[in-house]
Structure formats: C-alpha cells, structure tokens
C-alpha positions as CSV (number, residue, x, y, z in Angstrom):
1,M,-5.2,-13.0,17.7
2,G,-5.9,-14.2,14.0
3,N,-3.6,-13.0,10.9
4,K,-3.2,-9.6,10.1
5,L,-4.3,-9.0,5.9
6,I,-2.1,-6.6,3.7
7,F,-3.4,-4.8,0.7
8,F,-0.5,-4.7,-1.9
9,V,-2.0,-2.5,-4.4
10,D,0.6,-1.7,-7.7
11,D,-0.2,-1.8,-11.1
12,D,3.1,-3.1,-11.6
13,K,3.3,-7.3,-12.2
14,M,7.2,-7.8,-10.9
15,I,6.6,-5.2,-8.0
16,L,3.6,-7.1,-6.6
17,N,4.8,-10.7,-7.7
18,L,8.2,-9.5,-4.8
19,L,5.9,-8.0,-2.4
20,E,3.3,-11.3,-2.2
21,Y,6.2,-13.6,-2.6
22,T,8.4,-11.6,0.4
23,F,5.7,-11.3,2.9
24,K,3.1,-14.5,2.2
25,S,5.3,-16.9,3.7
26,R,6.4,-14.8,6.9
27,Q,4.3,-16.0,9.6
28,G,0.9,-13.6,11.0
29,I,0.6,-12.4,7.8
30,D,-2.0,-13.0,4.5
31,V,-1.8,-10.4,1.1
32,K,-3.7,-9.8,-1.4
33,T,-2.8,-8.1,-4.3
34,F,-4.6,-5.4,-6.8
35,F,-3.4,-4.1,-10.0
36,S,-5.8,-0.4,-9.1
37,G,-7.1,1.4,-6.3
38,E,-10.6,1.0,-7.8
39,E,-9.3,-2.8,-7.2
40,C,-8.5,-2.1,-3.9
41,L,-11.3,-0.1,-2.9
42,Q,-14.1,-3.2,-3.8
43,H,-11.9,-5.3,-1.5
44,M,-12.4,-3.1,1.6
45,H,-15.0,-4.9,3.2
46,L,-12.7,-7.2,3.3
47,K,-11.2,-5.2,6.4
48,P,-7.6,-4.9,5.6
49,D,-5.3,-4.2,8.4
50,L,-3.0,-2.9,6.6
51,I,-2.2,-1.3,2.6
52,V,0.8,-1.0,0.6
53,L,0.1,1.8,-2.2
54,D,1.3,2.7,-4.8
55,H,1.3,6.6,-6.5
56,L,0.9,6.2,-9.8
57,F,-1.1,4.5,-11.4
58,P,-1.6,4.3,-15.9
59,E,-3.4,7.7,-16.5
60,N,-4.7,6.6,-19.5
61,K,-6.5,4.2,-18.5
62,G,-8.3,6.7,-16.5
63,Q,-7.3,5.1,-13.2
64,L,-7.7,6.9,-9.6
65,S,-4.2,8.2,-8.5
66,G,-2.5,6.9,-5.2
67,L,-3.5,10.0,-3.6
68,E,-7.3,9.7,-4.6
69,T,-7.4,6.7,-3.9
70,L,-6.1,6.9,-0.1
71,K,-8.2,9.6,0.3
72,K,-11.6,7.5,-0.8
73,L,-10.0,4.7,1.5
74,R,-9.7,7.2,4.4
75,K,-13.2,7.6,3.7
76,A,-14.1,3.9,3.7
77,D,-11.8,3.6,6.6
78,Q,-10.4,6.3,9.0
79,K,-7.4,3.4,11.4
80,V,-6.8,1.5,8.4
81,T,-2.9,1.9,8.1
82,V,-1.6,2.7,4.5
83,I,2.1,3.1,3.1
84,V,2.7,4.4,-0.2
85,L,5.7,3.0,-1.7
86,S,6.1,5.2,-4.6
87,A,9.1,5.4,-7.9
88,Q,8.2,9.0,-7.8
89,Q,10.8,11.6,-6.1
90,D,8.5,14.2,-6.0
91,E,9.0,15.9,-2.8
92,K,6.2,17.7,-2.9
93,L,3.7,14.5,-3.1
94,I,5.0,13.3,0.5
95,P,3.7,15.9,2.7
96,E,0.3,15.1,0.7
97,F,0.6,11.5,1.5
98,L,1.3,11.9,4.7
99,K,-1.7,14.9,4.8
100,N,-4.2,12.6,3.8
101,G,-3.3,9.9,6.5
102,A,-0.3,7.5,5.2
103,K,1.5,7.1,7.3
104,K,4.8,6.4,6.0
105,Y,6.2,7.6,2.3
106,I,8.9,4.7,1.3
107,S,11.0,5.6,-2.6
108,K,11.2,2.4,-4.4
109,D,15.3,2.6,-4.3
110,D,17.4,-0.4,-4.2
111,Y,16.7,-0.8,-1.1
112,F,12.8,-0.4,-0.6
113,I,12.5,-4.0,0.6
114,D,13.9,-3.7,3.7
115,D,12.7,-0.4,4.8
116,L,9.0,-2.0,3.8
117,I,9.8,-5.5,5.9
118,E,10.7,-3.2,8.7
119,S,7.9,-1.0,8.5
120,I,5.1,-3.9,7.8
121,E,6.6,-6.2,10.8
122,A,6.5,-2.7,13.4
123,E,2.6,-2.0,12.5
124,V,1.8,-6.8,12.5
125,E,3.8,-6.4,16.2
126,S,2.4,-3.3,17.4
C-alpha cells in the first residue's frame, strides 16, 4: 500500500511549516501545503487521502472561506476526509462544518498539534 497524501491548507506560513515539519518525517505520509482553498482545489487531481483545512483566509483577498472550500471539495470528491483546523472559537461554525462533510473540527489551542497527530494517525491506519 502506498503513502497517504495529506493536504494542509492554511494562510499562516508558520502553521504550515509546523504541520509540514511534524508530518513529512512520518512513515506512510506525503505532505502538500497550500495557502488558500483555491490552491487546494486546483490540486484535487492528485487525489489526497486527507485534507486539513483552516477556516479563515484573508477576506480582503476575496478568497474562499474554509466552509466554502469544504463545499467545493465535496463536489470534487465525496470521499476525501477533511479535518478543520481553526483558531475560530465560533460554536455555530462547528456544526456547519460537520454538516457539510468535515469529519472533525480541531481548535488551534495549545494542544492542537497532539489532537491533529492523533486524528491523522487514526485516519492513516484505517
């Protein structure tokens, strides 16, 4: 069985660097990083196994939000697992993401990297 391809989508370069550093050294995982939902959508032909998606992207750039990206991802691929990783603590957003096909919503708190490692390992092993 080949490696699992994981897309990380976040507009914060430090977060992307942290995620890439954390996961690219793990066995069985290939990593691609993107700064926007649009960039991620343009690469769906690579058939990722998992997408970790931020919610908020700079609105002044007219970019898709994480929720809009998720809806478009679902049109492109019904099966890909999506985990939302966001600093937004908006309780109304979480059910919206889950209703639109996100498997999990992880808040960027002090322990988010541990939550994410656990969630991704569970997906990669399944």
